[in-house]
C-alpha positions in Angstrom: -24.2 -75.0 34.4 -22.4 -76.0 30.8 -21.8 -79.2 30.7 -19.0 -80.4 28.2 -18.5 -84.0 27.8 -16.0 -85.6 30.6 -14.0 -88.2 28.3 -13.0 -88.8 25.2 -15.2 -92.0 24.5 -18.4 -89.2 25.1 -16.7 -87.0 22.0 -19.0 -88.1 19.3 -17.7 -88.4 15.7 -19.9 -90.0 13.8 -20.4 -87.1 11.7 -16.9 -86.8 10.8 -18.1 -88.0 7.0 -19.5 -84.3 7.0 -15.4 -83.1 7.2 -14.9 -85.6 3.6 -17.5 -83.0 1.4 -16.9 -80.0 2.8 -15.0 -77.1 0.7 -16.3 -78.1 -2.3 -16.3 -73.9 -2.8 -12.7 -73.9 -3.0 -12.0 -77.3 -4.5 -14.4 -76.1 -7.7 -11.9 -73.5 -8.8 -8.9 -76.3 -8.2 -11.3 -78.8 -10.7 -9.1 -77.7 -13.8 -5.4 -77.3 -12.8 -4.8 -80.1 -10.1 -6.8 -82.7 -13.6 -4.0 -81.2 -16.3 -0.8 -83.1 -14.4 -0.7 -86.7 -13.9 -0.9 -86.5 -9.9 -4.5 -86.4 -10.9 -4.0 -90.3 -10.7 -1.8 -89.9 -7.2 -4.0 -92.6 -4.6 -4.8 -89.5 -2.5 -6.8 -87.8 0.3 -9.2 -84.2 -1.3 -11.9 -82.0 0.5 -14.6 -82.5 -1.3 -14.3 -85.0 -4.3 -17.6 -84.3 -5.7 -16.4 -81.5 -6.9 -15.1 -83.5 -9.9 -18.4 -85.6 -10.2 -19.8 -83.2 -13.3 -21.6 -85.0 -15.5 -20.5 -82.9 -18.2 -16.7 -81.6 -18.6 -16.1 -78.1 -19.7 -14.8 -77.9 -23.2 -12.1 -74.8 -22.4 -11.0 -72.5 -19.4 -13.2 -69.8 -18.0 -12.0 -66.4 -20.2 -12.7 -62.4 -19.0 -15.9 -61.7 -19.7 -14.8 -58.1 -19.2 -12.3 -57.5 -21.7 -11.9 -57.2 -25.2 -9.4 -58.0 -28.0 -8.5 -56.3 -31.6 -6.0 -56.9 -33.8 -4.5 -54.0 -34.7 -3.3 -54.5 -38.4 -5.4 -57.9 -39.1 -8.4 -56.4 -37.5 -9.6 -59.7 -35.6 -12.0 -59.0 -32.7 -12.8 -60.6 -29.8 -15.5 -59.7 -27.3 -13.6 -62.0 -24.4 -10.0 -62.5 -23.2 -8.9 -65.8 -23.3 -7.4 -67.3 -19.9 -3.8 -67.2 -20.6 -3.2 -64.1 -22.0 -5.4 -62.8 -18.9 -3.3 -64.3 -16.3 -0.4 -62.7 -18.3 -1.6 -59.0 -18.3 -4.1 -59.2 -15.4 -5.9 -56.3 -17.0 -8.5 -56.1 -14.2 -5.5 -55.0 -11.6 -4.5 -52.1 -14.0 -5.0 -48.5 -12.7 -7.4 -45.8 -14.6 -7.0 -44.3 -18.0 -3.1 -46.5 -18.1 -1.4 -47.7 -21.5 1.0 -50.9 -20.9 3.2 -51.7 -23.6 4.2 -55.2 -23.3 6.3 -57.6 -26.4 5.5 -61.3 -26.1 8.2 -63.8 -28.0 8.7 -67.8 -27.9 10.9 -68.7 -25.5 14.1 -70.5 -26.7 13.6 -73.6 -25.7 9.9 -73.8 -26.9 11.1 -74.0 -30.1 10.0 -77.0 -31.4 10.5 -79.6 -34.6 8.0 -80.3 -37.2 6.1 -77.0 -35.7 5.5 -78.7 -32.9 5.9 -76.6 -29.8 6.4 -76.5 -26.3 2.9 -76.4 -24.6 1.4 -74.5 -22.1 1.0 -76.8 -18.5 1.0 -77.0 -15.0 4.2 -76.1 -13.2 5.8 -79.0 -12.2 6.5 -77.9 -8.6 3.3 -75.5 -8.4 0.6 -75.5 -5.8 -1.3 -78.6 -7.7 1.2 -80.8 -7.5 2.5 -80.7 -4.3 -1.5 -80.6 -2.9 -1.3 -83.8 -4.7 2.0 -85.8 -2.9 0.6 -84.0 0.4 -2.6 -85.5 -0.2 -1.0 -88.6 -0.9 1.3 -89.0 2.4 -1.9 -88.4 4.3 -3.3 -91.5 2.9 -0.5 -93.6 3.5 -0.3 -92.5 6.8 -4.2 -93.4 7.8 -3.7 -96.3 6.0 -0.4 -98.0 8.3 -2.3 -96.5 10.8 -6.2 -98.6 9.9 -4.0 -101.5 9.7 -1.8 -101.4 12.9 -5.0 -100.7 15.1 -7.1 -103.6 13.1 -9.9 -101.3 11.9 -11.4 -102.9 9.5 -13.8 -100.2 8.6 -11.3 -97.5 8.9 -9.2 -99.3 6.2 -11.8 -99.9 3.5 -13.0 -96.4 4.2 -9.0 -95.3 3.5 -8.9 -97.0 0.6 -11.7 -95.8 -0.9 -11.6 -92.2 -0.6 -8.3 -93.0 -2.2 -9.3 -94.5 -5.0 -11.8 -92.2 -5.3 -9.7 -89.5 -6.0 -8.0 -91.4 -8.9 -10.9 -91.9 -10.7 -13.0 -88.7 -10.9 -8.6 -87.4 -11.9 -8.5 -89.7 -14.2 -11.8 -89.3 -15.8 -11.2 -85.3 -15.8 -7.3 -86.1 -16.9 -6.4 -83.4 -19.5 -4.1 -81.1 -21.5 -4.2 -77.6 -23.0 -4.9 -77.8 -26.9 -4.3 -74.1 -28.3 -5.0 -73.4 -31.1 -2.2 -73.2 -33.9 -1.9 -71.1 -37.2 -1.1 -73.6 -39.8 -0.8 -71.9 -43.0 2.6 -70.4 -43.7 2.2 -67.5 -46.3 3.5 -64.2 -45.0 1.3 -61.7 -43.2 1.7 -58.5 -40.8 2.4 -58.3 -37.4 0.3 -59.9 -35.6 0.0 -57.2 -32.9 -3.4 -56.7 -30.3 -4.7 -54.0 -28.0 -6.3 -55.8 -24.7 -8.8 -53.3 -23.4 -10.4 -53.1 -19.9 -13.5 -52.3 -18.2 -11.5 -49.3 -16.0 -10.4 -47.3 -19.6 -7.0 -49.1 -19.7 -5.2 -50.4 -22.5 -2.6 -53.3 -23.2 -0.2 -53.3 -26.3 0.9 -56.1 -26.9 3.1 -57.1 -29.9 3.8 -59.9 -31.1 3.7 -61.9 -34.3 0.4 -63.6 -35.4 1.1 -66.7 -34.5 1.5 -66.1 -30.7 -2.0 -63.6 -31.5 -3.6 -66.8 -33.0 -2.9 -69.4 -30.0 -3.3 -66.6 -27.2 -6.0 -63.9 -27.8 -8.1 -65.4 -31.1 -7.8 -69.0 -31.1 -9.6 -70.4 -27.8 -7.8 -72.7 -25.9 -9.6 -76.3 -25.6 -9.0 -79.2 -22.8 -8.0 -82.0 -24.6 -9.3 -85.4 -22.4 -8.1 -88.3 -22.6 -10.8 -90.5 -22.0 -14.2 -90.2 -23.9 -17.4 -88.8 -22.8 -18.8 -92.5 -22.4 -15.6 -93.4 -20.9 -15.6 -90.3 -18.1 -19.8 -90.7 -17.3 -19.2 -95.0 -16.5 -15.8 -93.5 -14.3 -17.9 -90.9 -12.6 -20.7 -93.2 -11.7 -18.5 -95.6 -10.5 -16.8 -93.0 -8.4 -20.1 -91.8 -7.1 -21.3 -95.1 -5.9 -17.4 -95.7 -4.0 -17.7 -92.4 -2.7 -20.8 -92.7 -1.2 -19.4 -96.3 0.6 -16.5 -94.5 1.9 -18.7 -92.1 4.2 -20.5 -95.4 5.5 -17.3 -96.3 6.6 -16.2 -93.4 7.9 -18.9 -93.6 10.7 -18.2 -96.9 11.8 -14.1 -96.4 12.0 -12.8 -96.3 16.0 -13.0 -93.4 17.9 -8.9 -92.8 17.0 -9.4 -92.8 13.3 -11.9 -91.1 13.1 -10.5 -88.6 15.1 -7.1 -88.3 12.8 -9.5 -89.3 9.4 -11.4 -85.6 10.3 -7.6 -83.5 11.4 -6.5 -84.6 7.8 -9.6 -83.1 6.0 -9.2 -80.2 8.0 -5.8 -79.5 7.1 -6.6 -80.2 4.0 -8.8 -77.8 3.7 -7.4 -75.3 4.9 -3.9 -75.9 2.1 -7.0 -75.7 -0.4 -8.2 -72.6 0.8 -4.9 -70.9 0.9 -4.2 -72.6 -2.5 -7.1 -70.3 -3.3 -5.7 -67.4 -2.6 -2.5 -68.0 -4.9 -2.3 -66.0 -8.0 -3.1 -67.7 -10.7 0.2 -67.6 -12.9 1.8 -69.4 -10.2 -0.5 -72.6 -11.2 1.3 -72.5 -15.0 4.0 -73.2 -16.6 4.2 -70.7 -19.3 7.8 -70.8 -20.0 6.8 -71.3 -23.6 6.7 -67.4 -24.0 9.0 -64.9 -23.0 7.1 -61.7 -22.2 9.2 -58.8 -21.9 7.0 -55.1 -20.2 8.4 -51.8 -21.7 6.3 -49.8 -19.4 3.1 -48.4 -18.2 2.2 -44.8 -18.0 -1.1 -43.5 -16.4 -3.4 -40.8 -18.0 -5.7 -37.8 -16.5 -8.7 -39.0 -18.6 -10.3 -41.4 -21.0 -9.5 -38.8 -24.0 -5.1 -38.5 -23.0 -5.4 -42.5 -22.8 -7.0 -42.7 -26.7 -4.1 -40.4 -27.6 -0.7 -42.2 -26.1 -2.3 -45.5 -27.7 -3.2 -44.4 -30.6 0.7 -42.8 -30.8 1.5 -45.7 -29.1 0.2 -48.1 -32.3 0.0 -45.4 -34.9 -3.0 -46.9 -36.3 -6.9 -46.0 -35.6 -9.1 -48.1 -37.4 -8.6 -50.8 -34.8 -10.3 -48.2 -32.4 -13.4 -49.0 -34.6 -13.4 -52.2 -34.7 -13.0 -52.7 -31.1 -16.2 -50.0 -30.4 -13.8 -48.3 -28.1 -15.3 -44.6 -28.7 -19.0 -43.7 -29.1 -20.1 -44.0 -32.4 -20.8 -40.1 -33.4 -19.9 -37.7 -37.0 -17.2 -35.7 -34.1 -15.8 -39.1 -32.8 -15.6 -40.0 -36.6 -13.8 -37.0 -38.0 -11.3 -36.6 -34.8 -10.2 -40.3 -35.5 -9.7 -39.0 -38.5 -7.4 -36.0 -37.8 -5.8 -38.3 -35.2 -4.8 -40.7 -37.8 -3.4 -37.6 -40.3 -1.2 -36.1 -37.2 -0.4 -39.3 -35.1 3.7 -38.0 -36.2 3.0 -34.6 -34.7 3.8 -34.1 -31.0 2.5 -30.4 -31.6 -1.3 -31.6 -31.8 -3.6 -31.1 -28.9 -5.7 -34.3 -29.3 -7.7 -32.9 -26.0 -8.7 -29.6 -27.8 -9.2 -30.8 -31.1 -11.8 -33.5 -30.0 -13.4 -30.4 -27.6 -14.1 -28.4 -30.8 -15.7 -31.6 -32.4 -17.9 -31.7 -29.9 -19.1 -28.5 -29.3 -19.7 -27.9 -33.3 -21.8 -31.1 -33.2 -25.2 -30.2 -33.2 -27.3 -30.1 -29.5 -30.2 -31.6 -28.6 -30.8 -29.5 -25.8 -34.3 -28.8 -25.4 -35.6 -31.6 -27.3 -38.3 -33.1 -26.0 -39.2 -36.7 -28.2 -42.6 -38.2 -28.0 -41.5 -41.3 -26.5 -38.1 -41.2 -24.6 -37.8 -44.9 -23.7 -34.3 -46.6 -25.7 -36.4 -49.2 -27.5 -38.0 -46.1 -29.8 -34.6 -45.2 -30.6 -32.9 -46.2 -33.4 -30.6 -48.6 -33.1 -27.4 -46.3 -34.1 -28.4 -44.0 -31.0 -28.6 -46.8 -29.0 -25.1 -47.7 -29.8 -23.9 -43.8 -29.6 -25.3 -43.6 -26.4 -23.4 -46.5 -24.9 -20.0 -46.0 -26.7 -17.1 -48.1 -25.4 -17.3 -51.2 -26.5 -20.5 -50.7 -28.4 -20.4 -54.4 -30.3 -19.8 -55.8 -26.3 -22.6 -58.4 -25.1 -25.8 -56.4 -24.1 -25.6 -57.1 -20.5 -22.1 -55.4 -20.4 -22.2 -51.8 -18.8 -19.9 -48.9 -19.9 -16.7 -48.0 -18.2 -16.4 -44.7 -16.6 -14.4 -42.7 -18.6 -13.7 -38.7 -18.8 -13.7 -37.1 -22.2 
């Protein structure tokens, strides 16, 4: 016969300290947005504070390694898509073989004085700030309960946990530092094309200043504490957190149950926040985005024709390595550049003729068929799309 505790005192809560450290997988994604706001300094309860206790701090925000960016006229090229434009566009969620056109301008309230503009920051009423306030409410409630019940061990545990959260927040407190264009000379528009892995494109119409800030300049984390001070703060917080776990194990039953329930609720709330889109976390009102529409084609060739007519340029395609490096494709791009404005030009038929006229390799048996034995030019031609990308990237599926 199964046995269960018959009284409250038979329920053991000695391991309630474990509830304070679970949830690290959810908290790891919240570290940067939660420490970019002043609310990170509030004394509060946070799940898995050890997520903040790293020996080093990231110097930039995570980027999208499966997308690349090329300047239509400037010729700038980046093999990755920075964090904020990735939040703007969500290119990984676009349909296959689609072309989206948008324009980005500075919002009216973002114009600054002496070249200083409104920066990107965490939303004032975003999930991270709200959760910080909720965590502080839990802390204050448990603190009052510990005083009323005269539980000294619980009082020490709650105080240590809250001070630990403030210390780790202070050590990682930072602001966004976007790379600004400082030269005032006249330059062409900074229009760019974002290339996705699924054969989709985003044409962005913007100034060179915005292109430098969002796409080609790397945003940095501007920390308020130096590296040495951060290491001292992190070490202090680590020892305080370990001491708080010891105090938790010696609290009275009522306070252990209350603290355990608080961490269960907070873990659930942080998991819910992890499921929210990133755009709800960040205030990017410094920029105004105007969506001009999205079209979807049946093949990669039709998508290229669409985006060429949209950009009225072909040189960026070679820079980005968006097509195979063969004479047939080079001839097709040259023809496309000449007939951009010709609505009667059939790009698919033209490419078919050029590929049909190309030398055939059928029946050719090389002595060594390994990819390492082929000339570099042939290896890159076989990869085709995004030929300038990292070696571990695989080409997307596309239909000629």
